[in-house]
N, C-alpha and C positions, 0 to 999 in steps of 0.2 A: 906307173900306176896315174888312173884319170882325175882332174884337178876337182877342187867341189864345182865348180863352174861348170865343166865338162859331164861330169855325174849328173847336173840339175840337168842340163839343156837334153843329155840323151834321156832323163827321164821323159820332158816335156816330149822331145819325139818320139818317145815309146806310146805316150797318152795320146800323142795325135793320130798316129798308127792306129788306135784301138781305138779311137772313138770311129775316123774312117770309115775301121771295117765293122765295126755298128753298125753305123751307116746304111751301108750294102747291104746291111743284111736283115732290117727292118719293113716289114711289106710297105708297100709306097703308098698306102693314106696315111700311115702312121710317122714317115718319116720326115714330114713338116711339123711334125707336135712339138718338136724337140729339137732344142737347139743347140748348137756345140756348145754353149755354158749351161743348157739339162744334161751334157749328155757326159759331162767331164765333173759332174755333182753329181748324179747319177753311177758313174764309178767309182767316184769315194766313196757312196754311200753303201756301194754291193763294198768291198774291199773292209770298209766297217761294217757292216752287216759279220761276213766272214771271221772277224779277228772278234767280235763280241761272241757271236754262238760259240765260239770254239771247233768251228770245224776245221782251221788251216790247223792248229794244235792235236786233229785226230791222229792216229799210228797206223786205222786202219788203211789199207791200199788204195781204198776204193769207197768213196763215201758219198752218201746218198742226199741230195740235196738236192731240197725241196726249193723249186722255180719259184711256184707262188704265192710260199709261205715269204721268198724274200722280198719278190716284187712287193708285198705288203707292206713289208715291215718300215723298206727306202721310201713305200711313196707315203705311211706315215710320218715316218723321219724330212719328207721335205718339206709336208703342210707344222710339222714343228718348227722345224729351221725358217719356216716364214720364206722358203725358193719358190715352193708355187705348189697348184693341187695339179699332180699327172695320174692316170685312169691305171689303177692296178692291171688292168688286161694287157694295158702299151708297155709298160713298163716290164709286163712279163716278157716282150719283146728284145728288149734292151739287155735287163738278166741275164735270156737267156745268151744271147749274141754275145756278151763280155765271155760267159763260163767261155764257149766255144773258143774264142780269141786266147783267152786265158792257157786252155787243152790244145793248141795251134803251136802256141811259142812257147809249147813243151815238150814237144816234140825232135 
């Protein structure tokens, strides 16, 4: 069984792989708009949104996720948290890539 330190290291490595995957999926003209720090914030905000919305607690095998709604919500969260002003249309691509990464991880 891994120690807490090992678990944290593994989580950090997974987050880096996820951010790298997301960056690779973004359209070229959008890639430069997000720093690594921005991507990590957005990834956390996406998870928070899924928890708070109850999506993760659904018993349905297939859950319909409105990616634009997620993008709009986390864009508002970023403003409220004073992280920055993100274009919801650009954040949409991050949300989409994040979901793709999660689905590939489940396979």
